C-alpha positions as CSV (number, residue, x, y, z in Angstrom):
1,M,-39.9,100.0,48.0
2,R,-41.5,101.7,45.0
3,I,-44.0,99.9,42.1
4,V,-44.1,101.3,38.6
5,C,-48.0,100.6,38.2
6,P,-48.4,100.7,34.4
7,V,-52.0,102.6,34.7
8,C,-50.9,104.9,37.6
9,G,-46.9,105.5,37.7
10,E,-44.6,104.8,40.6
11,R,-46.2,104.7,43.6
12,S,-44.9,103.5,47.4
13,V,-45.4,99.9,48.0
14,A,-47.8,100.7,51.0
15,E,-50.4,101.3,48.1
16,F,-50.4,97.8,47.1
17,A,-51.1,94.5,49.0
18,Y,-48.8,91.3,48.2
19,G,-50.9,88.5,45.9
20,G,-48.4,85.5,46.0
21,D,-45.9,83.7,43.8
22,A,-46.3,84.0,40.5
23,T,-44.1,81.2,39.3
24,V,-46.9,78.8,41.2
25,V,-49.8,77.1,38.8
26,R,-52.7,77.3,40.7
27,P,-54.9,73.8,41.0
28,A,-58.4,73.9,39.4
29,L,-61.1,74.9,41.6
30,D,-62.6,71.3,42.3
31,A,-58.8,70.2,43.0
32,P,-58.6,68.2,46.6
33,V,-57.6,70.1,49.6
34,E,-54.1,68.9,49.8
35,A,-53.6,70.2,46.0
36,W,-54.5,73.7,47.5
37,T,-52.4,73.6,50.5
38,S,-49.6,72.9,48.6
39,A,-49.9,75.5,45.7
40,V,-50.2,78.2,48.7
41,Y,-48.1,76.8,51.6
42,D,-45.5,74.6,50.2
43,R,-42.5,76.6,48.1
44,A,-38.8,77.2,48.2
45,N,-37.7,80.6,49.4
46,P,-35.8,82.1,46.2
47,H,-33.1,84.4,46.9
48,G,-32.5,86.9,44.1
49,A,-35.2,87.7,41.2
50,H,-38.4,86.3,41.8
51,W,-42.1,86.8,40.1
52,E,-45.1,88.0,42.0
53,F,-48.3,89.2,42.2
54,W,-49.5,92.6,43.4
55,Q,-52.5,94.4,43.8
56,H,-52.8,98.5,43.1
57,V,-55.6,98.5,46.6
58,L,-54.8,102.1,47.0
59,G,-54.9,103.3,43.6
60,C,-56.5,101.6,40.0
61,R,-57.0,98.1,41.8
62,S,-55.3,96.5,38.8
63,W,-53.7,93.6,39.7
64,L,-49.9,93.3,38.5
65,K,-47.0,91.0,37.8
66,V,-43.9,92.0,39.6
67,E,-40.3,91.2,39.5
68,R,-38.4,91.7,42.8
69,D,-35.1,90.8,44.0
70,T,-36.0,89.2,47.3
71,A,-32.1,89.7,48.0
72,T,-32.3,93.8,47.6
73,H,-35.8,94.5,47.0
74,R,-35.2,95.8,44.0
75,I,-38.5,96.0,41.5
76,G,-37.6,95.1,37.8
77,P,-40.3,94.7,35.0
78,V,-43.9,95.0,35.9
79,A,-46.7,93.7,33.8
80,L,-50.6,94.0,33.7
81,V,-52.0,90.7,34.6
82,G,-56.0,89.8,33.8
83,R,-58.1,91.3,31.3
84,F,-56.4,94.4,30.5
85,A,-53.2,92.5,29.9
86,G,-51.4,93.6,26.8
87,R,-53.4,96.7,26.5
88,E,-52.1,100.6,26.9
89,P,-53.5,102.5,29.8
90,A,-56.5,105.0,28.9
């Protein structure tokens, strides 16, 4: 599987770390532990296109929002997230 990092270009998935389901709204920091448990562990196992967070740990260290097909592992659109989202790579 290969992910196209908006900063570094196309790279092997081995350079990235999975960061979780990008469709889940994270609770507030002071939310009860039950809310955090639900956000982290309680979810459906989607079949098909699904948005996920990935970090380019062995590259630019950027956080990315990646559309991955869970049936075929085909990578779709990729976008930077966080403070650099919406900026052009240097």
